[in-house]
Backbone atoms as SQL, in Angstrom:
CREATE TABLE atoms (id INTEGER PRIMARY KEY, chain TEXT, resi INTEGER, resn TEXT, atom TEXT, x REAL, y REAL, z REAL);
INSERT INTO atoms VALUES
  (1, 'A', 1, 'MET', 'N', 62.442, 107.763, 108.560),
  (2, 'A', 1, 'MET', 'CA', 62.720, 107.890, 107.356),
  (3, 'A', 1, 'MET', 'C', 62.707, 108.949, 106.755),
  (4, 'A', 2, 'ALA', 'N', 62.939, 109.974, 106.007),
  (5, 'A', 2, 'ALA', 'CA', 61.911, 110.654, 105.837),
  (6, 'A', 2, 'ALA', 'C', 62.292, 110.445, 103.901),
  (7, 'A', 3, 'LEU', 'N', 61.091, 111.465, 104.030),
  (8, 'A', 3, 'LEU', 'CA', 60.994, 111.463, 102.468),
  (9, 'A', 3, 'LEU', 'C', 61.631, 112.784, 101.250),
  (10, 'A', 4, 'SER', 'N', 61.872, 112.358, 100.069),
  (11, 'A', 4, 'SER', 'CA', 62.187, 114.257, 99.677),
  (12, 'A', 4, 'SER', 'C', 60.904, 114.330, 99.399),
  (13, 'A', 5, 'ASP', 'N', 61.198, 115.475, 98.906),
  (14, 'A', 5, 'ASP', 'CA', 59.542, 116.553, 98.608),
  (15, 'A', 5, 'ASP', 'C', 59.067, 115.579, 97.840),
  (16, 'A', 6, 'ASP', 'N', 60.259, 115.230, 95.949),
  (17, 'A', 6, 'ASP', 'CA', 59.045, 114.581, 95.288),
  (18, 'A', 6, 'ASP', 'C', 58.286, 113.342, 95.800),
  (19, 'A', 7, 'SER', 'N', 58.706, 112.071, 96.780),
  (20, 'A', 7, 'SER', 'CA', 58.681, 111.747, 97.559),
  (21, 'A', 7, 'SER', 'C', 56.469, 112.102, 98.343),
  (22, 'A', 8, 'THR', 'N', 57.372, 113.172, 98.872),
  (23, 'A', 8, 'THR', 'CA', 55.897, 113.446, 99.492),
  (24, 'A', 8, 'THR', 'C', 55.128, 113.950, 98.427),
  (25, 'A', 9, 'GLN', 'N', 55.128, 114.055, 97.817),
  (26, 'A', 9, 'GLN', 'CA', 53.960, 114.916, 96.405),
  (27, 'A', 9, 'GLN', 'C', 53.814, 114.057, 95.959),
  (28, 'A', 10, 'ILE', 'N', 53.856, 112.445, 95.052),
  (29, 'A', 10, 'ILE', 'CA', 53.477, 111.825, 94.770),
  (30, 'A', 10, 'ILE', 'C', 52.875, 110.893, 96.415),
  (31, 'A', 11, 'ALA', 'N', 53.597, 110.214, 97.331),
  (32, 'A', 11, 'ALA', 'CA', 52.484, 110.005, 98.378),
  (33, 'A', 11, 'ALA', 'C', 51.289, 110.711, 99.198),
  (34, 'A', 12, 'LEU', 'N', 51.418, 112.070, 98.530),
  (35, 'A', 12, 'LEU', 'CA', 50.307, 112.387, 99.239),
  (36, 'A', 12, 'LEU', 'C', 48.860, 112.699, 98.152),
  (37, 'A', 13, 'GLN', 'N', 49.627, 112.338, 96.645),
  (38, 'A', 13, 'GLN', 'CA', 48.394, 112.582, 95.840),
  (39, 'A', 13, 'GLN', 'C', 48.142, 111.323, 96.140),
  (40, 'A', 14, 'SER', 'N', 48.829, 109.676, 96.081),
  (41, 'A', 14, 'SER', 'CA', 48.349, 108.526, 95.698),
  (42, 'A', 14, 'SER', 'C', 47.696, 108.419, 96.911),
  (43, 'A', 15, 'TRP', 'N', 47.855, 108.979, 98.027),
  (44, 'A', 15, 'TRP', 'CA', 47.143, 109.038, 99.480),
  (45, 'A', 15, 'TRP', 'C', 46.029, 109.285, 99.266),
  (46, 'A', 16, 'THR', 'N', 45.699, 110.801, 98.377),
  (47, 'A', 16, 'THR', 'CA', 44.155, 111.175, 98.781),
  (48, 'A', 16, 'THR', 'C', 43.851, 110.194, 97.891),
  (49, 'A', 17, 'PHE', 'N', 44.055, 109.407, 96.508),
  (50, 'A', 17, 'PHE', 'CA', 43.045, 108.972, 95.407),
  (51, 'A', 17, 'PHE', 'C', 43.056, 107.208, 95.782),
  (52, 'A', 18, 'LEU', 'N', 43.635, 106.736, 97.088),
  (53, 'A', 18, 'LEU', 'CA', 43.535, 105.959, 98.022),
  (54, 'A', 18, 'LEU', 'C', 42.484, 106.166, 99.093),
  (55, 'A', 19, 'LYS', 'N', 42.203, 107.184, 99.604),
  (56, 'A', 19, 'LYS', 'CA', 40.798, 107.678, 99.832),
  (57, 'A', 19, 'LYS', 'C', 39.611, 107.514, 99.706),
  (58, 'A', 20, 'GLN', 'N', 39.626, 107.808, 98.655),
  (59, 'A', 20, 'GLN', 'CA', 38.756, 108.899, 97.244),
  (60, 'A', 20, 'GLN', 'C', 38.377, 107.317, 96.590),
  (61, 'A', 21, 'GLY', 'N', 39.422, 105.951, 96.556),
  (62, 'A', 21, 'GLY', 'CA', 38.839, 105.134, 96.539),
  (63, 'A', 21, 'GLY', 'C', 39.633, 103.614, 95.716),
  (64, 'A', 22, 'TYR', 'N', 40.492, 104.768, 94.816),
  (65, 'A', 22, 'TYR', 'CA', 41.112, 104.045, 93.556),
  (66, 'A', 22, 'TYR', 'C', 41.856, 103.167, 94.305),
  (67, 'A', 23, 'ASP', 'N', 42.343, 101.868, 93.577),
  (68, 'A', 23, 'ASP', 'CA', 43.774, 101.022, 93.596),
  (69, 'A', 23, 'ASP', 'C', 44.651, 101.565, 93.616),
  (70, 'A', 24, 'ARG', 'N', 45.605, 100.542, 94.094),
  (71, 'A', 24, 'ARG', 'CA', 47.022, 100.852, 93.421),
  (72, 'A', 24, 'ARG', 'C', 47.604, 100.631, 91.703),
  (73, 'A', 25, 'PHE', 'N', 47.095, 100.009, 90.856),
  (74, 'A', 25, 'PHE', 'CA', 46.985, 99.671, 89.932),
  (75, 'A', 25, 'PHE', 'C', 46.476, 101.685, 89.221),
  (76, 'A', 26, 'THR', 'N', 45.657, 101.530, 89.414),
  (77, 'A', 26, 'THR', 'CA', 44.712, 102.612, 89.082),
  (78, 'A', 26, 'THR', 'C', 45.597, 104.036, 89.469),
  (79, 'A', 27, 'ILE', 'N', 46.492, 103.743, 90.498),
  (80, 'A', 27, 'ILE', 'CA', 46.982, 105.511, 91.254),
  (81, 'A', 27, 'ILE', 'C', 48.102, 104.887, 89.742),
  (82, 'A', 28, 'SER', 'N', 49.073, 103.600, 89.629),
  (83, 'A', 28, 'SER', 'CA', 49.928, 104.350, 89.233),
  (84, 'A', 28, 'SER', 'C', 49.866, 104.966, 87.566),
  (85, 'A', 29, 'ARG', 'N', 48.742, 104.307, 87.379),
  (86, 'A', 29, 'ARG', 'CA', 48.149, 104.815, 85.729),
  (87, 'A', 29, 'ARG', 'C', 47.474, 106.124, 86.129),
  (88, 'A', 30, 'ARG', 'N', 47.332, 106.195, 86.681),
  (89, 'A', 30, 'ARG', 'CA', 46.447, 108.296, 86.823),
  (90, 'A', 30, 'ARG', 'C', 47.841, 109.024, 86.468),
  (91, 'A', 31, 'LEU', 'N', 48.894, 108.617, 87.521),
  (92, 'A', 31, 'LEU', 'CA', 49.761, 109.903, 87.909),
  (93, 'A', 31, 'LEU', 'C', 51.222, 109.149, 86.859),
  (94, 'A', 32, 'LYS', 'N', 50.614, 108.001, 86.241),
  (95, 'A', 32, 'LYS', 'CA', 52.401, 107.322, 85.008),
  (96, 'A', 32, 'LYS', 'C', 53.639, 107.739, 85.384),
  (97, 'A', 33, 'LEU', 'N', 53.320, 106.951, 86.255),
  (98, 'A', 33, 'LEU', 'CA', 54.739, 105.748, 87.688),
  (99, 'A', 33, 'LEU', 'C', 54.600, 104.579, 87.909),
  (100, 'A', 34, 'PRO', 'N', 55.762, 104.449, 87.609),
  (101, 'A', 34, 'PRO', 'CA', 55.969, 103.066, 87.675),
  (102, 'A', 34, 'PRO', 'C', 55.233, 102.179, 88.990),
  (103, 'A', 35, 'GLN', 'N', 54.482, 101.247, 88.813),
  (104, 'A', 35, 'GLN', 'CA', 53.744, 100.283, 90.219),
  (105, 'A', 35, 'GLN', 'C', 54.987, 100.533, 90.969),
  (106, 'A', 36, 'GLU', 'N', 55.713, 100.138, 91.185),
  (107, 'A', 36, 'GLU', 'CA', 56.890, 99.624, 91.938),
  (108, 'A', 36, 'GLU', 'C', 57.054, 100.908, 92.539),
  (109, 'A', 37, 'LEU', 'N', 56.975, 102.034, 91.862),
  (110, 'A', 37, 'LEU', 'CA', 57.754, 102.615, 92.630),
  (111, 'A', 37, 'LEU', 'C', 56.280, 103.782, 93.509),
  (112, 'A', 38, 'ILE', 'N', 55.014, 103.776, 93.183),
  (113, 'A', 38, 'ILE', 'CA', 54.409, 103.877, 93.683),
  (114, 'A', 38, 'ILE', 'C', 53.974, 103.032, 94.907),
  (115, 'A', 39, 'ASP', 'N', 54.381, 101.388, 95.494),
  (116, 'A', 39, 'ASP', 'CA', 53.825, 100.229, 96.285),
  (117, 'A', 39, 'ASP', 'C', 55.465, 100.727, 97.406),
  (118, 'A', 40, 'ASP', 'N', 56.402, 101.630, 96.737),
  (119, 'A', 40, 'ASP', 'CA', 57.312, 101.947, 97.658),
  (120, 'A', 40, 'ASP', 'C', 57.503, 103.195, 98.508),
  (121, 'A', 41, 'ILE', 'N', 57.063, 104.641, 97.954),
  (122, 'A', 41, 'ILE', 'CA', 56.558, 105.248, 98.194),
  (123, 'A', 41, 'ILE', 'C', 55.872, 105.618, 98.800),
  (124, 'A', 42, 'LEU', 'N', 54.601, 104.415, 99.380),
  (125, 'A', 42, 'LEU', 'CA', 53.034, 104.533, 99.483),
  (126, 'A', 42, 'LEU', 'C', 54.716, 103.507, 100.855),
  (127, 'A', 43, 'GLU', 'N', 54.618, 102.634, 101.021),
  (128, 'A', 43, 'GLU', 'CA', 55.555, 101.852, 102.328),
  (129, 'A', 43, 'GLU', 'C', 56.067, 102.672, 102.944),
  (130, 'A', 44, 'ARG', 'N', 56.603, 103.594, 102.005),
  (131, 'A', 44, 'ARG', 'CA', 57.879, 104.674, 103.570),
  (132, 'A', 44, 'ARG', 'C', 57.304, 105.838, 103.712),
  (133, 'A', 45, 'PHE', 'N', 55.590, 106.403, 103.258),
  (134, 'A', 45, 'PHE', 'CA', 55.123, 106.817, 103.958),
  (135, 'A', 45, 'PHE', 'C', 53.923, 106.566, 104.964),
  (136, 'A', 46, 'ARG', 'N', 53.155, 105.705, 104.906),
  (137, 'A', 46, 'ARG', 'CA', 53.435, 104.831, 106.163),
  (138, 'A', 46, 'ARG', 'C', 54.004, 104.744, 107.463),
  (139, 'A', 47, 'GLU', 'N', 54.921, 104.323, 106.648),
  (140, 'A', 47, 'GLU', 'CA', 56.354, 103.732, 108.447),
  (141, 'A', 47, 'GLU', 'C', 56.898, 104.975, 108.657),
  (142, 'A', 48, 'TYR', 'N', 55.890, 106.759, 108.120),
  (143, 'A', 48, 'TYR', 'CA', 57.189, 107.891, 108.347),
  (144, 'A', 48, 'TYR', 'C', 55.900, 108.734, 108.566),
  (145, 'A', 49, 'VAL', 'N', 54.539, 107.964, 109.086),
  (146, 'A', 49, 'VAL', 'CA', 53.220, 108.583, 109.752),
  (147, 'A', 49, 'VAL', 'C', 52.961, 107.741, 110.648),
  (148, 'A', 50, 'VAL', 'N', 53.394, 106.789, 110.239),
  (149, 'A', 50, 'VAL', 'CA', 53.295, 105.753, 111.639),
  (150, 'A', 50, 'VAL', 'C', 54.683, 106.287, 113.166),
  (151, 'A', 51, 'LEU', 'N', 55.728, 106.257, 112.263),
  (152, 'A', 51, 'LEU', 'CA', 56.218, 107.213, 113.506),
  (153, 'A', 51, 'LEU', 'C', 55.903, 108.102, 113.937),
  (154, 'A', 52, 'GLU', 'N', 56.253, 109.010, 113.164),
  (155, 'A', 52, 'GLU', 'CA', 56.226, 111.229, 113.601),
  (156, 'A', 52, 'GLU', 'C', 54.852, 110.876, 114.810),
  (157, 'A', 53, 'SER', 'N', 53.407, 110.322, 113.781),
  (158, 'A', 53, 'SER', 'CA', 52.107, 109.471, 115.239),
  (159, 'A', 53, 'SER', 'C', 52.913, 109.543, 116.684),
  (160, 'A', 54, 'GLY', 'N', 53.821, 108.819, 117.017),
  (161, 'A', 54, 'GLY', 'CA', 54.013, 108.171, 118.052),
  (162, 'A', 54, 'GLY', 'C', 54.863, 109.035, 119.179),
  (163, 'A', 55, 'ARG', 'N', 55.881, 110.086, 117.902),
  (164, 'A', 55, 'ARG', 'CA', 56.680, 110.981, 118.131),
  (165, 'A', 55, 'ARG', 'C', 55.385, 112.159, 118.298),
  (166, 'A', 56, 'MET', 'N', 54.888, 112.213, 118.076),
  (167, 'A', 56, 'MET', 'CA', 53.502, 113.054, 118.465),
  (168, 'A', 56, 'MET', 'C', 52.835, 112.576, 119.516),
  (169, 'A', 57, 'LEU', 'N', 52.369, 111.764, 119.887),
  (170, 'A', 57, 'LEU', 'CA', 52.251, 111.260, 120.700),
  (171, 'A', 57, 'LEU', 'C', 52.575, 111.663, 122.296),
  (172, 'A', 58, 'GLN', 'N', 54.023, 111.137, 122.559),
  (173, 'A', 58, 'GLN', 'CA', 54.675, 110.542, 123.939),
  (174, 'A', 58, 'GLN', 'C', 54.975, 112.184, 123.540),
  (175, 'A', 59, 'SER', 'N', 55.204, 113.140, 122.627),
  (176, 'A', 59, 'SER', 'CA', 55.328, 114.913, 122.938),
  (177, 'A', 59, 'SER', 'C', 54.158, 115.337, 123.926),
  (178, 'A', 60, 'TYR', 'N', 52.958, 114.711, 123.437),
  (179, 'A', 60, 'TYR', 'CA', 51.771, 115.006, 124.056),
  (180, 'A', 60, 'TYR', 'C', 51.623, 114.918, 125.235),
  (181, 'A', 61, 'ARG', 'N', 52.426, 112.928, 126.342),
  (182, 'A', 61, 'ARG', 'CA', 51.889, 112.883, 127.071),
  (183, 'A', 61, 'ARG', 'C', 52.975, 113.232, 128.223),
  (184, 'A', 62, 'VAL', 'N', 53.667, 113.776, 127.477),
  (185, 'A', 62, 'VAL', 'CA', 54.494, 114.154, 128.777),
  (186, 'A', 62, 'VAL', 'C', 54.404, 115.646, 128.819),
  (187, 'A', 63, 'LEU', 'N', 53.951, 116.471, 127.479),
  (188, 'A', 63, 'LEU', 'CA', 53.541, 117.092, 128.375),
  (189, 'A', 63, 'LEU', 'C', 52.370, 117.218, 128.982),
  (190, 'A', 64, 'ASP', 'N', 51.297, 116.440, 129.150),
  (191, 'A', 64, 'ASP', 'CA', 50.122, 116.261, 129.786),
  (192, 'A', 64, 'ASP', 'C', 50.743, 116.012, 131.601),
  (193, 'A', 65, 'CYS', 'N', 51.690, 115.295, 131.060),
  (194, 'A', 65, 'CYS', 'CA', 52.559, 114.516, 132.408),
  (195, 'A', 65, 'CYS', 'C', 52.868, 115.356, 133.219),
  (196, 'A', 66, 'GLU', 'N', 53.227, 116.547, 132.594),
  (197, 'A', 66, 'GLU', 'CA', 54.407, 117.995, 133.122),
  (198, 'A', 66, 'GLU', 'C', 52.587, 118.454, 133.918),
  (199, 'A', 67, 'ARG', 'N', 51.964, 119.662, 133.006),
  (200, 'A', 67, 'ARG', 'CA', 50.860, 119.503, 133.445),
  (201, 'A', 67, 'ARG', 'C', 49.303, 119.740, 134.440),
  (202, 'A', 68, 'ILE', 'N', 49.616, 117.994, 133.978),
  (203, 'A', 68, 'ILE', 'CA', 49.200, 117.406, 135.417),
  (204, 'A', 68, 'ILE', 'C', 50.134, 117.717, 137.121),
  (205, 'A', 69, 'GLU', 'N', 50.556, 117.556, 136.996),
  (206, 'A', 69, 'GLU', 'CA', 52.210, 117.553, 137.975),
  (207, 'A', 69, 'GLU', 'C', 52.028, 119.010, 138.254),
  (208, 'A', 70, 'ASP', 'N', 51.997, 120.301, 137.727),
  (209, 'A', 70, 'ASP', 'CA', 51.867, 121.210, 138.077),
  (210, 'A', 70, 'ASP', 'C', 50.792, 121.787, 138.549),
  (211, 'A', 71, 'LEU', 'N', 49.619, 120.947, 138.290),
  (212, 'A', 71, 'LEU', 'CA', 48.465, 121.639, 138.996),
  (213, 'A', 71, 'LEU', 'C', 48.106, 120.676, 140.395),
  (214, 'A', 72, 'VAL', 'N', 49.037, 119.587, 140.343),
  (215, 'A', 72, 'VAL', 'CA', 48.415, 118.711, 141.561),
  (216, 'A', 72, 'VAL', 'C', 49.415, 119.684, 142.315),
  (217, 'A', 73, 'ARG', 'N', 50.710, 119.822, 142.074),
  (218, 'A', 73, 'ARG', 'CA', 51.878, 120.273, 142.934),
  (219, 'A', 73, 'ARG', 'C', 51.131, 122.534, 143.228),
  (220, 'A', 74, 'HIS', 'N', 50.668, 122.847, 142.606),
  (221, 'A', 74, 'HIS', 'CA', 49.719, 123.819, 143.198),
  (222, 'A', 74, 'HIS', 'C', 48.222, 123.963, 143.798),
  (223, 'A', 75, 'TRP', 'N', 47.834, 122.774, 143.530),
  (224, 'A', 75, 'TRP', 'CA', 46.558, 122.827, 144.303),
  (225, 'A', 75, 'TRP', 'C', 46.357, 122.083, 145.583),
  (226, 'A', 76, 'TRP', 'N', 46.939, 120.649, 145.466),
  (227, 'A', 76, 'TRP', 'CA', 47.143, 119.527, 146.369),
  (228, 'A', 76, 'TRP', 'C', 47.149, 120.240, 147.415),
  (229, 'A', 77, 'PRO', 'N', 48.245, 121.192, 148.092),
  (230, 'A', 77, 'PRO', 'CA', 48.162, 122.058, 149.408),
  (231, 'A', 77, 'PRO', 'C', 46.855, 122.460, 150.006),
  (232, 'A', 78, 'ILE', 'N', 45.914, 123.502, 149.101),
  (233, 'A', 78, 'ILE', 'CA', 45.043, 124.153, 149.597),
  (234, 'A', 78, 'ILE', 'C', 43.583, 122.747, 149.749),
  (235, 'A', 79, 'ALA', 'N', 43.582, 121.546, 149.062),
  (236, 'A', 79, 'ALA', 'CA', 42.951, 120.625, 148.553),
  (237, 'A', 79, 'ALA', 'C', 43.278, 120.518, 149.765),
  (238, 'A', 80, 'ASP', 'N', 44.259, 119.724, 150.376),
  (239, 'A', 80, 'ASP', 'CA', 44.633, 119.178, 151.747),
  (240, 'A', 80, 'ASP', 'C', 44.681, 119.378, 152.891),
  (241, 'A', 81, 'TRP', 'N', 44.382, 121.431, 152.984),
  (242, 'A', 81, 'TRP', 'CA', 44.360, 121.632, 153.632),
  (243, 'A', 81, 'TRP', 'C', 42.110, 122.567, 154.531),
  (244, 'A', 82, 'LEU', 'N', 41.361, 121.783, 153.107),
  (245, 'A', 82, 'LEU', 'CA', 40.140, 122.197, 153.272),
  (246, 'A', 82, 'LEU', 'C', 39.855, 120.714, 153.394),
  (247, 'A', 83, 'GLN', 'N', 40.410, 119.801, 153.316),
  (248, 'A', 83, 'GLN', 'CA', 39.276, 118.649, 153.587),
  (249, 'A', 83, 'GLN', 'C', 38.144, 118.809, 154.687),
  (250, 'A', 84, 'PRO', 'N', 37.290, 118.042, 155.323),
  (251, 'A', 84, 'PRO', 'CA', 36.795, 118.384, 156.868),
  (252, 'A', 84, 'PRO', 'C', 38.126, 117.384, 157.751),
  (253, 'A', 85, 'GLY', 'N', 38.045, 117.430, 158.183),
  (254, 'A', 85, 'GLY', 'CA', 38.878, 117.064, 159.677),
  (255, 'A', 85, 'GLY', 'C', 39.804, 117.194, 159.770),
  (256, 'A', 86, 'LEU', 'N', 40.705, 117.930, 159.128),
  (257, 'A', 86, 'LEU', 'CA', 41.753, 118.475, 159.258),
  (258, 'A', 86, 'LEU', 'C', 42.046, 119.767, 159.668),
  (259, 'A', 87, 'ASN', 'N', 43.138, 119.711, 160.699),
  (260, 'A', 87, 'ASN', 'CA', 43.785, 120.686, 161.829),
  (261, 'A', 87, 'ASN', 'C', 44.246, 121.951, 160.339),
  (262, 'A', 88, 'PRO', 'N', 43.728, 123.191, 160.195),
  (263, 'A', 88, 'PRO', 'CA', 44.354, 123.756, 158.818),
  (264, 'A', 88, 'PRO', 'C', 46.101, 124.510, 160.037),
  (265, 'A', 89, 'GLY', 'N', 45.982, 123.972, 160.421),
  (266, 'A', 89, 'GLY', 'CA', 47.498, 124.192, 160.979),
  (267, 'A', 89, 'GLY', 'C', 48.675, 123.555, 160.803),
  (268, 'A', 90, 'ARG', 'N', 48.085, 122.076, 160.456),
  (269, 'A', 90, 'ARG', 'CA', 49.172, 120.906, 161.037),
  (270, 'A', 90, 'ARG', 'C', 48.558, 119.958, 159.853),
  (271, 'A', 91, 'ARG', 'N', 49.068, 119.928, 158.503),
  (272, 'A', 91, 'ARG', 'CA', 48.531, 119.402, 157.738),
  (273, 'A', 91, 'ARG', 'C', 48.686, 117.296, 157.979),
  (274, 'A', 92, 'ASN', 'N', 47.401, 117.331, 157.228),
  (275, 'A', 92, 'ASN', 'CA', 47.806, 115.270, 156.787),
  (276, 'A', 92, 'ASN', 'C', 47.256, 114.949, 158.309),
  (277, 'A', 93, 'ILE', 'N', 46.980, 115.934, 159.871),
  (278, 'A', 93, 'ILE', 'CA', 46.802, 115.232, 160.764),
  (279, 'A', 93, 'ILE', 'C', 45.545, 115.520, 161.501),
  (280, 'A', 94, 'ARG', 'N', 44.688, 114.464, 161.539),
  (281, 'A', 94, 'ARG', 'CA', 42.722, 114.643, 161.477),
  (282, 'A', 94, 'ARG', 'C', 43.147, 114.632, 163.755),
  (283, 'A', 95, 'ARG', 'N', 42.176, 115.383, 163.397),
  (284, 'A', 95, 'ARG', 'CA', 41.422, 115.380, 164.961),
  (285, 'A', 95, 'ARG', 'C', 40.769, 113.942, 165.137);
């Protein structure tokens, strides 16, 4: 659920106030906005952050898996060949 630019600005200001220790009622008074609006925007902001964080973590997990697969694909034949007791000409056959 995307936030409008105005809602995003209000959410960021409210979040900053929350991190500074202000309660929602004080934030509402400082921003001169109705309490219900602040509550609604903060709730939507939290949902947005959770969804975007999940998407980001998923994309990094996929990238990590691809990177690991590339490393294994590159180094496995070398590591397999260098293992003691293996015939360099014949892979995975112990002497």
